[in-house]
C-alpha positions as CSV (number, residue, x, y, z in Angstrom):
1,M,95.0,175.0,136.9
2,M,97.1,176.1,140.0
3,E,97.5,179.5,139.5
4,V,94.4,179.8,139.1
5,I,93.1,178.6,142.0
6,K,95.5,180.6,143.9
7,G,94.5,183.5,142.5
8,L,91.0,183.2,143.8
9,V,92.4,182.0,147.7
10,F,93.8,186.1,147.0
11,V,90.5,187.6,145.4
12,A,88.6,185.5,148.7
13,L,90.6,186.9,151.3
14,G,90.5,190.2,150.3
15,S,86.4,190.0,149.7
16,V,86.2,189.4,152.8
17,L,88.3,192.2,154.5
18,G,86.8,194.7,151.3
19,G,83.7,193.9,152.7
20,M,83.8,193.6,156.2
21,A,85.4,196.7,155.8
22,R,83.5,199.1,154.6
23,F,80.1,197.6,156.8
24,W,82.2,198.9,159.2
25,L,83.2,202.7,157.8
26,S,80.4,202.6,155.8
27,G,78.1,202.1,160.0
28,V,80.4,204.6,161.5
29,V,80.1,207.1,159.2
30,A,76.3,206.6,158.6
31,R,76.2,207.3,162.2
32,R,78.4,210.0,163.2
33,I,77.5,212.3,160.7
34,G,73.7,210.6,159.6
35,E,71.0,208.7,157.3
36,T,70.0,211.0,154.9
37,F,71.9,211.4,153.1
38,P,74.5,208.5,152.2
39,W,77.8,209.4,153.4
40,G,79.2,206.5,154.7
41,T,78.9,204.9,151.3
42,L,80.2,208.4,149.8
43,T,83.5,208.6,152.5
44,V,83.7,204.5,151.5
45,N,83.5,205.4,147.5
46,V,86.0,208.7,147.7
47,S,88.6,206.1,150.1
48,G,88.5,203.4,147.9
49,A,89.5,205.3,144.9
50,F,92.0,207.1,146.4
51,A,93.5,203.5,147.2
52,I,93.3,202.4,144.3
53,G,94.8,205.7,142.5
54,V,98.6,205.1,145.1
55,F,98.0,200.5,143.6
56,G,97.9,201.8,139.8
57,A,101.0,204.3,140.2
58,L,102.5,201.4,142.4
59,A,101.9,198.6,139.2
60,A,102.5,201.0,136.6
61,T,105.5,201.8,137.7
62,G,106.2,197.8,136.7
63,H,108.6,197.6,139.9
64,G,107.2,196.0,143.3
65,V,104.8,194.3,144.6
66,F,101.4,195.0,143.5
67,A,103.1,194.9,139.7
68,T,102.6,190.9,141.0
69,P,99.0,189.4,140.4
70,G,98.7,188.0,144.0
71,P,98.7,191.1,145.7
72,W,97.0,192.8,142.8
73,L,93.8,190.2,143.1
74,F,94.2,190.2,146.9
75,A,94.5,194.5,147.1
76,V,92.5,195.8,144.4
77,T,90.1,192.4,142.5
78,G,89.4,191.7,145.8
79,F,89.9,194.2,148.8
80,L,88.7,197.1,147.0
81,G,86.4,195.4,144.8
82,C,84.3,194.3,147.9
83,Y,84.7,197.4,150.0
84,T,84.0,200.2,146.7
85,T,80.1,199.6,146.3
86,V,78.8,201.5,142.8
87,S,75.4,199.0,144.1
88,S,74.8,200.4,147.1
89,F,75.9,204.2,145.6
90,A,72.6,203.1,143.2
91,L,70.3,202.5,145.9
92,Q,70.6,204.5,147.5
93,T,70.5,207.1,144.7
94,L,67.5,205.9,143.9
95,A,65.5,205.4,146.9
96,L,66.9,209.2,147.7
97,A,64.7,210.4,143.9
98,R,61.8,208.0,145.0
99,D,60.6,209.6,148.6
100,G,61.0,213.1,146.0
101,E,64.9,214.4,147.2
102,S,65.5,214.9,143.6
103,L,68.3,217.3,145.0
104,R,69.9,214.4,147.5
105,A,70.1,212.0,145.0
106,I,71.7,214.5,141.9
107,S,74.2,215.6,144.6
108,N,75.0,212.0,145.4
109,V,75.4,211.5,141.9
110,M,77.7,214.6,141.5
111,F,79.4,214.5,144.9
112,S,80.5,210.7,144.1
113,L,81.4,211.5,140.5
114,V,83.8,214.2,141.5
115,F,85.2,212.9,144.3
116,C,86.0,209.6,143.0
117,L,87.3,211.2,140.4
118,M,89.6,213.2,142.7
119,A,90.3,210.7,144.5
120,V,92.0,208.1,141.5
121,A,93.9,210.7,140.9
122,L,94.9,212.8,143.9
123,G,95.9,209.3,144.6
124,F,98.0,208.1,142.2
125,A,99.7,211.5,142.0
126,A,101.0,211.5,145.8
127,T,102.1,207.4,145.4
128,R,104.1,208.7,141.7
129,V,105.0,211.6,144.1
130,L,106.4,209.9,147.0
131,A,107.8,206.5,145.2
């Protein structure tokens, strides 16, 4: 029972920080680039995909801090789970489509899919090379 409570604390702390980081970065990008396209959400999701690739590579070695439950729960389940945002991506894509911005909606789906997959692969590969 104590392990479950400890896990919940790790997830909760990571979630608080991840949500704050998403709010901040998405807002900075939106204010600097504009809000006609969801660049803020795309930036958050791509950077989060890169980070999860890094953490996944570190955990895959079976050594180090991310091969243990606490840091994984904090960083991946908590922080990145709250930092990255499929729900915002989906809502923004729907809003673009409903507003007649079909090309932007399709671009958001394609950019998100391609860039996030590339980012997770790059994060994983870079970490494997450097570690």
